[in-house]
N, C-alpha and C positions, 0 to 999 in steps of 0.2 A: 658111324660116329657123327654127332652134330656138334658144331663149334660156333660159338658166338663170342666175338671180341668187341668190347666197348673201350677203346683206347683211353678216352678222357677219364674214365673211372678206374682204369687198370683192372678191369673185370674180364676174366676169361671163363667161359662156361663150356664145359665139355659134357655132353650127354646129360644136361640138366643140372650139373653140379658146378656152381660158381666159386671161383677163388680169386683173390686179389694177387696179381702178378705184375711185374714191370712190363709195360707194353709200350713199344715205340711204333708210331704210325704217323701218317700225314695228319696235321692238325685239323683238316677239314673232314676227316672221317668220323662219323658218329658211331657206326657199328659195321662189323663184318660178320656175315652169316655164311655158314658152310654146312652142307649136307654131304657127308662122306659116302653115303650109299648111292645117292644120285650123282655124286661128283659135280655138284653145282652149288652156286651161292650167289651172294650179291654184297656189294659195298654200299652202305647208306651214307650220304654226305650231309653235312650241316649247312652247307652254303646254298641249298635250294636246287642243286642240279639233280637230275634223275638218278635213281639207283643204278649202279653198274653191275651187270651180270658178269660173274667170273667163273673160270674153270680151274682145273688143276694147276696150270702154270701160274695164275695170279695168287692162288691161296698158298702156294709153296713157301713163300716167305713167312707166313704166319703159322705153319704147321709145327715149328719147334715149340710154340706155346703149348701144344698138346703134350709134348714130352715134359715140359716144365710143370704143367698142371699135374701130370701123373706123379712126378717126383715130389711136388709139394704135398699132394694128397697122401702119398706114402709116408712122408716125413711127419705129417700131422697125425696119421694113424699110429706110427711108431712112437711119437711123443705121448699120445694118449695112452697107449699100452704101457709105456714106461711109468707114466704118472699113476696109472691104476695099480701097477706092481709096487711102486713106492708107497702109495696110500695103504695098500694091503699090509705091507711090511710094518709101516708106522702104526696102523690100527691094531696089529697083533702084539705090539710091545706091551708088557705089563704096566709100564708107566702111563701109556696112553689109555689103557683100559681103566686104570685107577682114576685118571683125570676125567674120563667120560662118566664113570660111576659117581664121582663127587658132584659133577655138574648136574647129572640127572637125578640123583637121590638126595642131595643136600643143597638147596638153593644157596647161592653165594651170600645172600643177605643173612641167612641163618648161620653160615660159617663165620661171617664177620661178627655177628652178635655174640656167638660163643667165645670167640677170641677176645672181644672187648670185655665180656663178663669176666673171663679169666684174668685179664690184665687188671681190671678194676678191683678184683679180689686180692691183689698182691698188696702187701703192706707198704712197699716203697715203689714209687713210680717217677719217671722223669717228668719234668714240667710239660714237655711237648706231648707226652702220652696222655697226661691228665687232661690237657686241653682237647685232645681228640675224643676222649671218653666223655667230657662235658658236652661237646658239640653233638655227639651221638645221642646222649640222653635228651638233649634239647630237641633234636629231630624226632625222637620217639615220643616225647611229650606233645609236640605239635601235630604229629601224624600217628595216632595210636592205631594198632591193628583193630580191625572190625570184628 
């Protein structure tokens, strides 16, 4: 297992996968690097001092971040699976299928044109509706279909 911790960014990287987690560390630490196979690592500082070589005793306080990383990764995966299941359920609904078909097969502008034509054909209309129809006709006159 390889661990990189960048406290200032709350970044914890375990085996190449980075996640944002709450990290508490000395303000002068830029990064903590750890190789679990070699059981060695180093702490990089911001204040110009040389990197400190560390062993298992010094990394121990940061290893709980590996457990937090795994838990956060599991939660993200569970949330993604739940969202995919919810999306599949929603997409299987007849109302959703109808909405998608309307959107894909009859452009919204054409739907609106047909509704306005129907309303315009009615013998009695509210003043507000007539105003909308008049504006619609004006727009069509200014921008005719090619």
